[in-house]
C-alpha positions in Angstrom: -4.4 155.0 -43.1 -1.4 156.9 -44.3 0.7 155.8 -41.3 1.0 152.3 -40.0 2.9 150.7 -37.1 4.2 147.1 -37.4 6.8 144.9 -35.8 7.3 141.4 -34.4 5.0 140.0 -31.7 5.6 141.6 -28.2 8.0 144.3 -29.6 6.2 147.0 -27.6 4.1 148.6 -30.4 1.0 149.1 -28.3 2.9 150.4 -25.2 4.8 152.9 -27.4 1.7 154.2 -29.2 -0.3 154.5 -26.0 2.5 156.4 -24.4 2.7 158.7 -27.5 -1.1 159.3 -27.4 -1.1 159.9 -23.6 2.3 160.0 -21.9 0.7 159.6 -18.4 -1.1 156.3 -19.3 2.1 154.2 -19.2 4.3 153.4 -16.2 6.5 150.5 -14.9 3.4 148.6 -13.9 1.4 148.9 -17.1 0.7 145.6 -18.9 -0.9 145.0 -22.3 -1.9 141.9 -24.2 -0.5 141.1 -27.6 -2.5 142.7 -30.3 -4.7 140.3 -32.3 -5.9 142.4 -35.1 -5.5 146.2 -35.3 -5.7 149.3 -33.1 -6.1 152.9 -34.1 -4.3 155.7 -32.2 -4.6 159.4 -32.6 -1.3 161.1 -31.7 -1.4 164.9 -31.0 1.9 166.6 -31.7 2.9 168.7 -28.7 2.4 172.4 -29.4 5.9 173.4 -28.6 7.2 171.1 -31.3 4.8 172.4 -33.9 5.6 176.1 -33.2 9.3 175.5 -32.9 9.5 173.8 -36.3 8.2 176.7 -38.3 7.3 179.7 -36.1 7.5 182.2 -39.0 4.4 180.8 -40.8 1.1 182.5 -40.0 -0.8 179.7 -41.6 0.7 177.2 -39.1 0.1 179.5 -36.1 -3.6 179.8 -36.9 -4.2 176.3 -38.3 -6.8 174.2 -36.5 -5.6 171.2 -34.6 -8.1 168.9 -36.1 -6.6 166.0 -38.1 -8.9 166.6 -41.1 -8.0 170.2 -41.4 -4.3 169.4 -41.0 -4.6 166.8 -43.8 -6.3 169.4 -46.0 -3.6 171.9 -45.3 -0.9 169.3 -46.0 -2.6 168.6 -49.4 -2.6 172.2 -50.6 -0.2 173.4 -53.2 1.5 176.0 -51.0 4.3 175.1 -48.5 3.0 172.2 -46.4 2.7 173.1 -42.7 3.7 170.4 -40.1 0.9 168.1 -39.0 -0.8 168.8 -35.7 -2.0 165.3 -35.2 -1.9 162.0 -37.0 -3.8 158.7 -36.8 -1.7 155.6 -36.7 -3.0 152.1 -37.5 -1.2 149.4 -35.4 -1.2 146.0 -36.9 -0.4 143.0 -34.6 2.8 141.1 -35.0 0.8 137.8 -35.3 -0.7 139.3 -38.5 2.7 139.6 -40.3 1.5 137.4 -43.2 -1.3 139.9 -43.8 0.6 143.2 -43.4 0.8 143.5 -47.2 -3.0 144.0 -47.2 -2.5 147.4 -45.5 0.3 148.8 -47.6 -2.0 150.8 -50.0 -1.6 154.6 -49.7 0.9 154.3 -46.8 3.3 157.3 -46.7 4.8 156.6 -43.3 5.7 153.3 -41.5 6.8 152.8 -38.0 8.7 149.6 -37.4 9.3 148.6 -33.8 12.0 146.3 -32.6 12.5 145.1 -29.0 16.2 145.7 -28.2 16.0 143.9 -24.9 15.2 140.6 -26.8 18.2 139.8 -29.0 16.6 136.4 -29.8 13.9 138.2 -31.7 16.2 140.5 -33.7 16.9 138.0 -36.5 13.1 137.5 -37.1 12.7 141.3 -36.9 15.4 141.7 -39.6 13.6 139.3 -42.0 10.3 141.2 -41.6 12.1 144.5 -42.0 13.7 143.4 -45.3 10.4 142.2 -46.6 9.0 145.7 -45.9 11.9 147.5 -47.6 11.5 145.3 -50.7 7.8 146.0 -51.0 7.2 147.9 -54.3 4.3 149.9 -52.8 6.6 151.2 -50.0 9.5 152.5 -52.1 8.5 156.1 -51.5 7.5 155.6 -47.9 9.2 157.2 -44.9 10.3 154.5 -42.4 10.9 155.1 -38.7 12.9 152.2 -37.1 12.2 152.4 -33.3 14.6 150.6 -31.1 12.1 150.1 -28.2 12.4 149.1 -24.6 15.8 150.9 -24.2 15.1 151.2 -20.5 15.3 147.4 -20.2 18.3 147.0 -22.6 21.9 147.4 -21.6 23.8 149.9 -23.8 25.6 147.4 -25.9 22.3 145.8 -27.0 21.6 148.8 -29.2 24.8 148.3 -31.1 24.3 144.5 -31.3 20.7 145.0 -32.6 21.9 147.4 -35.3 24.7 145.0 -36.3 22.3 142.1 -36.5 19.8 144.1 -38.6 22.7 145.2 -40.9 21.5 148.7 -40.7 24.7 150.3 -42.1 24.5 148.2 -45.2 20.7 148.7 -45.6 21.0 152.5 -45.4 23.3 152.5 -48.4 21.1 150.2 -50.5 17.5 151.0 -49.8 15.5 153.8 -51.5 13.4 154.7 -48.5 14.3 157.4 -46.0 15.2 155.4 -42.9 15.2 157.1 -39.6 16.4 155.3 -36.4 15.2 156.4 -32.9 15.9 154.8 -29.5 12.8 154.9 -27.4 11.1 153.9 -24.2 7.4 154.0 -23.5 8.1 154.3 -19.7 10.9 156.9 -19.6 9.7 158.7 -22.8 13.1 158.4 -24.2 13.1 159.4 -27.9 9.6 160.9 -27.9 10.6 164.3 -29.1 12.3 162.7 -32.1 9.3 160.5 -32.8 6.9 163.5 -32.6 9.2 165.5 -34.9 9.2 162.6 -37.4 5.4 162.2 -37.2 4.7 165.9 -37.9 6.5 165.8 -41.3 3.7 166.1 -43.9 
C-alpha cells in the first residue's frame, strides 16, 4: 500500500475513512468498534475536484477511473495526472508497535488526531515524532488530520497544535506536512483531504 492511515486508538480513523469512501454512510448515530488489525478503503476522488485541478489536460479528461489505470498513468514519464481513486490501508492504533512493518514503499501517510480528547494529544505527539523520525518515511507526504472538530470547541484546535509543537516541527522535519481540520459527520475538511489524496 502506498498510502496508510495511522493514529492513536479511538482517534476516529475508521469513521473518517468510511465517510471519505461513502459520505452518506456516517451520521451522528454511527458507531464503530476500535480497529484490531487493518482495514482497506478505496477512496474515489470527486469528479469536480479532478477536473478542476487540471482541466486543460486531455489525458486527464479521458483517463479511466480505475485505480490500476490511474497508477499506471501516474508512473509514466510525462506529466503525472491527478489520481482518480486511491486505496488506503488503515492500521489500528492498538498496533502502534507494529506500524513500522507497514512503512515499506509508503509515499503518503495520514495521521489522525482526536482534537476533542486533549488527554490523548501527548501520546499522539510521541507517535507522530516516531513517524517523522523513521528513515523510510523521509520522502513521504504526511497529512495531519485534526479529527472530530464538530465535538471540539475552537480553542482545542490551537491547544492541540501547541501540544504537538507543530510550528517547531514544520521548521525541522524534511517531510511535507499538511494540516487539515476534519469531521466525519459534517464533512468539514473533505475537499482539502480529497485534493491532498489526488496528488500523484
